MARNU-386482 format. One line per 8 residues: number of its first residue (from 1); for each residue x, y, z of N, C-alpha, C. Coordinates in Angstrom, 1 decimal, padded with zeros to 4 digits. Example, Ala and Ser with C-alpha at 12.3 -4.5 7.8 and 13.67 -1.06 7.14 Angstrom:
1	013.2 -005.7 007.8 012.3 -004.5 007.8 013.2 -003.3 007.8; 012.8 -002.2 007.1 013.7 -001.1 007.1 012.9 000.0 007.9
REM end
This chain:
1	000.7 -001.4 -000.1 000.3 -000.1 000.0 001.1 001.4 -000.1; 001.0 001.9 -000.3 001.1 003.2 -001.1 000.8 004.7 000.1; 001.9 005.2 000.6 001.8 005.0 002.2 002.8 007.1 002.0; 002.4 008.0 002.9 002.7 009.7 002.9 003.5 009.2 004.2; 003.9 009.6 004.5 004.7 010.4 006.4 004.8 011.6 005.7; 004.6 012.9 006.3 004.6 014.0 006.5 005.1 014.8 007.8; 006.6 015.0 007.2 006.7 016.1 009.1 007.1 017.2 008.9; 005.8 017.4 010.0 006.0 019.1 010.1 004.3 019.7 009.9
9	004.2 020.2 011.1 003.2 020.5 011.8 002.6 022.1 011.1; 003.5 022.6 010.3 003.0 023.5 009.3 002.1 024.1 008.2; 001.5 025.1 007.6 000.6 025.3 007.7 001.1 024.7 006.1; 002.3 023.5 005.7 002.3 023.5 004.1 001.7 022.0 004.1; 002.2 021.8 005.6 002.3 020.3 006.3 001.0 019.6 006.0; 000.3 020.7 006.8 -001.8 020.2 007.2 -002.0 020.3 005.7; -002.1 021.6 004.7 -002.5 021.4 003.4 -002.0 020.1 002.6; -000.5 019.6 002.8 000.0 018.6 002.5 -001.7 016.6 002.5
17	-001.6 017.2 004.1 -002.1 016.0 004.0 -003.3 015.9 003.5; -004.5 017.4 004.1 -005.8 017.6 003.2 -005.7 016.9 001.8; -004.8 017.3 001.0 -004.9 016.8 -000.5 -004.4 015.2 -000.4; -004.2 014.6 000.2 -004.0 013.4 000.5 -004.9 012.7 000.9; -005.4 013.6 002.2 -006.4 012.6 002.7 -008.1 012.8 000.8; -008.1 013.9 000.2 -008.9 014.3 -000.2 -008.6 013.0 -001.5; -007.4 012.8 -001.8 -007.3 012.1 -002.6 -007.0 010.6 -002.7; -007.5 009.8 -001.1 -007.7 009.1 -000.3 -005.9 008.1 -000.6
25	-005.4 008.5 -000.5 -003.9 008.4 000.0 -003.5 008.5 001.7; -003.2 006.8 001.7 -002.7 006.8 003.5 -001.8 007.6 004.1; -002.2 009.0 004.6 -000.8 009.8 005.3 -001.1 009.9 006.8; 000.2 009.1 007.5 000.6 009.5 008.8 001.5 011.3 008.7; 001.3 012.3 009.8 001.6 013.3 010.4 002.4 013.7 011.5; 003.6 013.6 011.0 004.7 013.5 012.2 004.4 015.4 013.1; 004.4 015.8 014.2 004.6 017.2 014.1 005.2 016.8 015.9; 005.6 018.2 016.2 006.2 018.4 017.5 005.7 018.9 018.6
33	004.3 019.6 018.4 003.6 019.7 018.9 001.9 019.2 019.5; 001.6 019.7 020.4 000.0 019.1 019.9 -001.0 020.3 019.4; -000.3 021.9 020.1 -000.7 022.6 018.5 -001.1 022.3 017.0; 000.3 021.7 016.6 -000.3 021.2 015.8 -000.4 020.1 015.0; -000.6 019.7 016.3 -002.0 018.3 015.5 -003.2 018.4 015.7; -003.3 019.6 016.3 -004.6 020.2 016.5 -005.7 020.7 014.6; -004.8 020.9 014.3 -004.8 021.6 012.9 -004.8 020.5 011.9; -004.1 019.2 012.0 -004.7 018.2 010.8 -005.9 017.6 011.5
41	-006.2 017.4 010.1 -007.7 016.5 009.2 -007.9 015.6 010.0; -009.3 015.2 010.3 -009.2 014.2 011.2 -008.9 013.2 010.7; -008.5 012.5 009.2 -008.3 011.0 008.5 -007.2 011.1 008.3; -006.3 012.0 008.2 -005.0 011.4 008.8 -004.1 010.9 010.3; -003.2 009.3 010.2 -002.9 009.7 010.9 -002.0 010.7 011.9; -002.0 010.6 013.0 -001.0 011.6 013.3 -000.2 011.5 015.2; 001.4 011.8 015.0 002.3 011.4 015.7 003.0 012.2 016.4; 002.8 012.7 017.5 003.0 013.7 018.5 004.3 013.9 019.1
49	005.5 014.6 019.0 006.5 014.9 019.4 008.1 015.0 019.1; 008.5 015.3 019.6 009.8 015.8 019.1 010.5 014.4 019.0; 011.3 014.8 017.8 012.5 013.1 017.4 013.9 013.3 016.9; 014.1 013.2 017.4 015.7 012.7 016.7 016.1 012.0 015.4; 017.1 012.2 015.2 016.7 011.1 013.6 016.9 009.4 013.9; 017.4 009.4 015.1 017.1 007.7 014.8 016.0 007.4 015.1; 015.0 008.2 016.1 013.8 008.4 015.9 012.3 008.4 015.0; 013.1 009.4 014.1 013.3 009.2 012.8 013.0 008.7 012.1
57	014.2 007.7 012.2 014.3 006.1 011.5 013.1 005.5 012.3; 012.9 004.8 013.0 011.9 004.2 013.4 011.2 004.3 013.2; 010.1 006.0 013.0 008.6 006.4 012.8 008.7 006.1 011.1; 009.4 006.6 010.5 009.7 006.0 008.9 009.4 004.6 008.7; 009.8 003.8 009.7 009.9 002.5 009.5 008.3 001.4 009.7; 008.1 002.3 011.4 006.4 002.3 011.7 005.4 002.5 010.5; 006.0 003.7 010.4 004.6 003.8 009.0 004.6 003.2 008.1; 005.9 002.3 007.4 005.8 001.6 006.1 005.4 002.4 005.1
65	006.1 003.6 005.4 006.3 005.1 004.6 006.6 004.7 002.9; 005.9 005.1 001.9 006.8 004.9 000.8 007.3 006.1 000.3; 007.1 007.5 000.8 007.6 008.7 000.7 007.6 009.2 001.7; 008.8 010.3 002.0 008.6 010.7 003.4 008.3 012.3 002.5; 008.0 013.5 003.0 007.9 014.8 003.2 008.7 015.3 004.0; 009.0 015.9 004.1 009.7 017.0 004.8 008.8 018.5 004.4; 007.6 018.7 005.0 007.7 019.9 005.2 007.2 020.6 006.9; 009.1 021.1 007.0 008.9 021.6 008.5 009.4 023.0 008.3
73	008.9 023.8 009.2 009.3 025.2 008.9 010.8 025.4 008.4; 010.9 026.5 007.8 011.9 026.4 007.0 013.5 027.3 007.8; 013.4 027.2 009.4 013.5 027.9 010.1 014.8 026.4 010.5; 013.7 025.5 010.7 014.3 024.3 011.8 015.2 022.7 010.8; 016.4 023.8 010.4 017.8 023.7 010.1 017.8 021.6 010.6; 017.4 021.8 012.0 018.2 020.3 012.9 017.0 019.7 012.2; 015.9 019.5 011.8 014.5 019.1 011.6 015.1 018.0 010.6; 015.0 019.4 009.4 015.6 018.7 008.3 016.5 017.8 008.4
81	017.9 018.5 008.7 019.1 017.8 008.7 019.0 016.0 009.2; 018.4 016.2 010.2 017.9 014.8 011.0 016.9 014.0 009.9; 015.7 014.4 009.1 014.9 013.6 008.4 015.5 012.9 007.4; 016.4 014.5 007.0 017.3 013.7 005.4 018.0 012.4 005.5; 018.9 012.1 007.0 019.7 011.4 007.4 018.8 010.6 007.7; 017.6 010.2 008.5 016.7 008.8 008.7 016.2 008.6 007.3; 015.8 009.5 006.3 015.5 008.5 004.8 016.5 008.2 004.6; 018.0 008.6 004.1 019.0 008.0 004.0 019.7 006.7 004.6
89	018.9 006.2 005.3 019.3 005.5 006.1 018.2 004.2 006.1; 017.0 004.9 005.6 016.3 004.2 005.9 015.6 004.0 003.9; 016.8 004.4 003.3 016.6 004.2 001.7 015.5 004.5 001.1; 014.2 005.6 002.0 012.9 005.8 001.5 013.2 007.2 000.8; 012.4 007.6 000.0 012.9 009.0 -000.7 011.9 009.8 -000.2; 013.3 011.0 000.0 013.2 012.1 000.5 012.4 013.5 -000.1; 011.2 014.1 -000.2 010.9 015.4 -000.6 011.3 016.1 000.2; 011.2 017.2 000.1 011.7 018.7 000.3 010.4 019.3 000.5
97	009.5 020.1 001.2 008.8 020.8 000.5 009.3 022.4 001.0; 009.3 023.1 000.2 009.7 024.5 000.5 008.9 025.7 000.2; 008.6 026.6 001.8 007.3 027.8 002.0 007.7 028.2 000.3; 006.5 028.8 000.7 006.7 030.4 -000.1 007.4 031.3 000.0; 007.8 031.8 -000.6 009.0 033.3 -000.4 007.4 033.9 -001.1; 008.3 035.7 000.2 007.2 036.7 000.1 008.3 037.8 -000.3; 008.0 038.9 -000.9 009.0 040.5 -001.1 009.3 040.6 000.1; 010.7 040.7 000.2 010.8 041.2 002.3 011.0 042.2 001.9
105	010.9 043.1 003.1 011.0 044.9 003.3 011.8 044.6 004.2; 012.0 046.3 004.0 013.1 046.9 004.9 014.9 046.1 004.9; 015.1 046.7 006.1 016.1 046.1 006.6 016.0 044.3 006.7; 017.4 043.8 006.2 017.3 042.3 006.7 019.2 041.7 007.5; 019.4 040.9 007.7 019.7 040.1 008.2 020.4 038.3 007.9; 021.7 038.5 008.3 022.2 036.6 007.5 021.5 035.6 008.5; 021.4 036.2 010.1 021.7 035.1 011.1 020.9 036.2 011.9; 020.4 035.6 013.2 019.8 036.2 014.4 021.3 036.7 014.9
113	022.1 036.5 015.1 023.4 036.6 015.8 024.0 038.0 015.0; 023.8 037.9 013.8 024.1 039.5 013.0 022.8 040.4 013.1; 021.4 040.1 013.7 020.2 041.0 013.4 020.7 041.7 014.6; 021.2 041.2 015.6 021.6 041.4 017.2 022.6 042.1 017.4; 023.5 041.4 016.6 024.6 043.1 016.4 024.2 044.2 015.6; 023.2 044.2 014.8 023.4 045.3 014.1 022.3 046.7 015.3; 021.6 045.2 015.8 020.6 046.3 016.7 020.8 046.8 018.3; 022.4 045.8 018.7 023.0 046.2 019.8 023.9 047.9 020.1
121	023.9 048.6 018.1 024.1 049.4 017.7 023.3 050.7 018.0; 022.3 050.4 018.4 021.2 051.7 018.8 020.6 051.1 020.2; 019.9 052.1 020.6 019.1 051.6 021.7 018.0 051.8 021.8; 017.6 051.6 020.5 016.0 051.4 019.9 015.0 049.9 020.5; 014.0 050.7 021.4 013.0 049.8 021.4 012.6 048.7 020.6; 012.4 047.5 020.9 012.6 046.6 019.7 011.5 045.2 020.5; 010.5 044.9 019.1 009.8 043.8 019.7 009.4 043.1 018.6; 010.4 041.4 019.2 010.7 040.1 018.9 009.6 039.5 018.7
129	009.2 038.9 017.0 008.4 037.5 016.7 009.3 036.8 016.6; 010.2 036.5 016.6 011.2 035.4 016.2 010.7 033.9 016.9; 010.1 034.0 018.0 010.0 032.8 018.4 011.2 032.1 019.3; 010.1 031.1 020.3 011.1 031.0 022.0 012.6 030.1 021.4; 012.5 029.6 020.5 014.0 028.9 019.8 015.0 029.9 019.8; 014.3 031.3 019.3 015.0 032.2 019.4 015.8 033.2 020.4; 015.6 032.8 021.7 015.3 033.5 022.9 016.8 033.6 023.5; 017.5 032.3 022.9 019.4 032.5 023.7 020.1 032.9 023.3
137	019.7 033.0 021.9 021.1 034.4 020.8 019.7 036.0 021.0; 019.0 035.9 020.8 018.9 037.0 021.7 018.9 037.9 022.6; 019.1 036.8 023.5 019.7 037.1 024.9 020.9 038.0 024.9; 021.6 037.8 023.9 023.1 038.8 023.6 022.8 040.1 023.2; 021.7 040.6 023.5 021.5 041.3 023.1 021.4 042.7 023.7; 022.5 043.5 023.6 022.5 044.6 024.9 021.4 045.2 025.3; 021.7 045.3 026.4 020.7 045.7 027.4 018.9 045.3 026.8; 019.0 044.0 026.7 017.8 043.5 026.7 016.7 043.4 027.5
145	016.8 043.5 028.8 016.1 043.3 029.5 015.1 044.3 029.4; 015.7 046.1 029.0 015.2 047.6 028.9 014.6 047.6 028.3; 015.3 047.2 026.6 014.7 046.8 024.9 014.1 046.1 024.2; 013.6 044.9 025.1 013.5 043.6 024.5 011.7 043.4 025.2; 010.6 043.7 023.8 009.4 043.3 024.3 009.4 041.3 023.5; 008.6 040.3 024.2 008.6 039.2 023.0 007.2 038.7 022.8; 007.4 038.6 021.3 006.3 038.2 020.7 005.8 036.7 020.6; 005.5 035.6 022.1 005.7 033.6 022.0 004.3 033.3 021.9
153	004.1 031.6 021.9 003.5 030.9 021.9 003.2 030.5 023.3; 002.0 030.5 023.7 001.8 030.4 025.3 002.5 028.9 025.5; 003.5 028.4 026.7 003.7 027.5 026.6 004.4 027.3 028.1; 004.0 025.7 028.9 004.5 025.8 030.3 006.3 026.2 030.2; 006.0 027.0 031.7 007.4 027.1 031.6 008.1 027.9 030.9; 006.9 029.4 029.8 008.2 030.1 029.1 008.4 031.1 029.8; 007.7 031.5 030.8 008.0 032.8 031.6 009.2 032.8 032.2; 009.7 031.0 032.8 010.4 030.8 033.6 011.9 030.9 032.7
161	011.6 030.1 031.4 012.5 030.4 030.7 013.2 031.6 030.6; 011.8 032.5 030.2 012.4 034.1 029.6 013.4 034.7 030.9; 012.5 034.6 032.1 013.3 035.2 033.3 014.8 034.6 033.9; 015.3 033.6 032.9 016.4 032.7 033.8 017.3 033.7 032.4; 017.0 033.7 031.0 017.7 034.1 030.0 018.1 035.4 030.2; 017.9 036.4 031.4 017.7 037.6 031.3 017.2 038.6 031.0; 015.8 037.9 030.3 014.3 038.6 029.6 013.8 039.7 030.7; 013.0 040.4 030.8 011.7 040.8 031.3 010.4 040.6 031.1
169	009.8 039.6 032.1 008.5 039.0 031.7 007.3 040.1 031.8; 007.6 041.8 032.4 006.8 042.0 032.2 006.6 042.3 030.8; 007.3 042.2 030.4 007.0 042.7 028.1 006.7 041.2 027.2; 006.4 040.4 028.0 005.5 039.5 027.0 004.5 039.8 026.5; 004.5 038.9 025.9 002.7 039.3 024.6 003.1 037.5 024.1; 002.0 037.3 024.8 001.2 035.7 025.1 000.1 035.1 024.3; 000.3 034.6 022.7 -000.6 034.6 022.0 -000.5 033.8 020.9; -001.8 033.1 020.1 -001.0 031.9 018.2 -001.9 032.8 017.9
177	-000.8 032.7 016.8 -001.6 033.4 015.5 -002.7 032.3 014.4; -002.9 032.8 013.5 -002.7 034.1 012.9 -002.9 035.2 013.4; -001.9 036.5 013.3 -002.3 037.6 013.6 -002.4 038.9 012.2; -003.5 039.2 012.4 -003.7 040.4 011.4 -003.2 041.2 011.6; -003.2 042.3 010.2 -002.0 043.9 010.5 -002.8 044.7 011.8; -004.4 044.6 012.0 -004.6 045.9 012.9 -004.0 044.6 014.5; -004.0 043.4 014.6 -003.3 042.6 015.9 -002.0 043.3 015.7; -001.1 042.8 014.9 000.2 043.1 015.2 000.6 045.0 015.4
185	-000.2 045.4 014.8 000.0 047.0 015.5 -000.9 047.1 016.5; -001.5 046.8 017.0 -002.0 046.5 018.8 -000.3 045.5 019.2; 000.0 044.8 019.3 001.2 044.6 020.0 002.5 046.0 019.5; 002.6 046.5 018.5 003.9 046.9 018.2 003.7 048.3 018.7; 002.1 049.0 019.3 002.0 050.0 020.3 001.9 049.6 021.6; 001.5 048.8 022.2 002.0 047.8 023.2 002.7 048.3 024.0; 004.3 047.4 022.9 005.2 047.9 023.4 006.0 049.0 023.0; 005.4 049.7 022.1 005.7 051.1 022.2 007.5 050.9 021.2
193	007.4 049.6 020.6 008.6 049.0 019.6 008.9 050.5 018.7; 010.5 049.9 018.6 011.1 050.9 017.6 011.4 050.9 016.1; 011.4 048.7 016.5 011.8 048.0 016.0 010.7 046.6 015.3; 010.5 046.0 014.8 010.2 044.3 014.8 010.7 044.0 014.0; 011.2 043.3 014.7 012.3 042.0 014.6 011.9 040.5 014.4; 011.5 040.3 012.9 011.1 039.0 012.3 011.9 037.8 011.3; 011.2 036.9 011.3 011.9 036.6 010.5 010.8 036.1 008.6; 012.1 035.4 008.1 011.5 036.0 006.7 011.0 034.8 006.9
201	009.3 034.7 007.0 008.1 033.6 007.3 007.0 033.3 005.8; 007.5 034.0 005.4 006.2 033.7 003.9 005.4 033.5 004.2; 004.4 034.2 003.3 002.7 034.9 003.4 002.4 033.7 004.7; 002.7 032.1 005.0 002.0 031.2 006.0 002.6 031.4 007.5; 003.5 032.0 006.8 004.4 033.0 008.6 003.6 034.2 008.7; 002.8 034.5 008.2 002.5 035.8 008.4 003.0 037.2 008.4; 004.1 036.7 007.7 005.0 037.5 007.5 004.5 039.0 006.5; 003.6 039.3 005.3 003.1 040.4 004.8 002.2 041.1 006.0
209	001.4 040.4 006.8 000.9 041.6 008.0 001.6 042.0 009.1; 003.0 040.9 009.3 004.3 042.0 010.1 004.3 043.5 009.1; 004.8 043.4 007.6 005.6 044.3 007.5 004.8 045.5 007.2; 003.2 045.0 006.7 002.1 046.2 006.5 002.0 047.1 008.0; 001.9 046.3 009.1 001.3 046.8 010.2 002.6 047.5 011.0; 004.5 047.5 010.7 005.4 047.8 011.0 005.2 050.1 009.8; 005.0 049.1 008.7 004.7 050.4 007.6 004.0 051.3 007.9; 002.8 050.9 008.7 001.2 051.2 009.2 002.3 052.4 010.8
217	002.8 051.7 011.5 003.5 052.1 012.6 004.3 053.7 013.0; 005.0 053.2 011.0 006.4 053.7 011.1 007.2 053.8 012.0; 007.4 052.0 012.3 008.4 051.2 012.7 009.4 051.1 012.0; 010.3 050.8 012.3 011.5 049.9 011.5 011.5 048.2 011.3; 011.4 048.0 010.2 012.0 046.2 010.1 012.6 045.4 009.8; 012.9 044.5 010.5 014.5 044.2 010.4 014.0 042.8 010.3; 014.3 042.5 009.2 014.4 040.6 009.2 015.2 039.5 009.0; 015.2 038.4 009.4 016.3 037.6 009.4 016.3 036.2 008.3
225	016.2 036.3 007.1 016.2 036.4 006.2 016.8 034.5 006.1; 015.8 034.1 005.9 015.8 032.0 005.6 016.8 031.6 004.8; 017.7 030.4 005.4 018.4 029.7 004.9 017.9 029.8 003.5; 019.0 029.8 002.4 019.1 028.6 001.4 018.7 027.9 001.3; 018.1 026.5 000.5 017.7 025.2 000.3 017.4 025.0 -000.9; 017.8 023.7 -000.9 016.8 023.2 -003.0 015.8 022.1 -002.2; 014.3 022.3 -003.4 013.8 021.5 -002.7 012.5 021.8 -004.0; 010.8 021.8 -003.4 010.0 021.1 -004.5 008.8 022.5 -003.9
233	007.9 023.2 -004.9 007.4 023.5 -004.3 005.8 023.2 -004.1; 005.1 023.2 -003.3 003.4 022.5 -003.2 003.1 022.1 -004.1; 003.0 022.4 -005.3 002.1 021.8 -006.2 003.0 020.7 -006.9; 004.3 020.8 -007.5 005.6 019.9 -007.8 005.2 018.6 -006.7; 005.8 018.8 -005.2 004.8 017.7 -004.2 003.8 017.0 -004.6; 002.7 017.9 -004.6 001.8 017.2 -004.9 002.0 016.4 -006.5; 002.2 016.6 -007.4 002.6 016.0 -008.3 003.5 014.9 -008.5; 004.3 014.9 -007.4 005.3 014.1 -007.0 004.5 012.6 -007.0
241	004.0 012.8 -005.6 003.5 012.0 -004.7 002.2 011.4 -005.9; 001.5 011.7 -006.9 000.8 011.4 -007.4 001.3 010.0 -008.9; 002.2 010.6 -009.3 003.8 010.0 -010.0 004.4 009.0 -009.3; 004.5 009.1 -008.4 004.8 007.8 -007.4 004.1 006.8 -006.5; 002.9 007.2 -006.9 001.7 006.6 -006.8 001.5 005.5 -007.6; 001.6 006.0 -009.0 001.1 004.8 -010.1 001.9 004.2 -010.1; 003.5 005.0 -009.7 004.0 004.2 -010.1 004.6 002.6 -008.6; 003.6 003.0 -007.7 003.4 001.3 -007.0 002.3 000.9 -007.6
249	002.2 001.7 -008.4 000.9 000.2 -009.3 -000.9 000.9 -008.6; -001.1 001.7 -007.8 -002.2 002.4 -007.2 -003.1 002.8 -008.2
REM end
């Protein structure tokens, strides 16, 4: 039986799972969090939990996957490396689904470290929407306790984690996106930010809404560019799956 294993609780992963379900293709979706699992179609099998390359190998074997699709976040490089390694060890075809790009506005940085260096040259107040994984690097920003507001997903222990890194927990905005332009504007005004720090997250990650909000508020937008990589568009992935399905005799 032809089966697809999708890694990633992203918008792209969910849409691909919906495509498989509509076309009667058996699929399993591996996500890191319960939040990612909650957005998936009921017809898809769901596996929840963070996996290293060894655990991914086991997941691939247990699923009986004919093909694996890496639909993880553009900045989740460790996950992508682990998926590629696991597919190499199990001999299963791996397809990388790339998020559609959007026009980048304002200043850019090649990495979080570079963004921190740029911001440390000024005294501007910053609203970071980079996410919790970026907190250790962001903590290196000069006067981070006084200058940085953080918008993060609510999760157990997040306040203590921020406090341990030197951030002011009174400068936390906890909420689950997607965020509209007006909501982004509200958060910018609440924080008094002069710089909105974000990742090149594409339309699926709400980048256009962040950029428009920054423009309307008259503040600077600083974007950490996504890593360059090779892969396929969502349409190309869907076509490849249908072709592989035919080759499998279904």
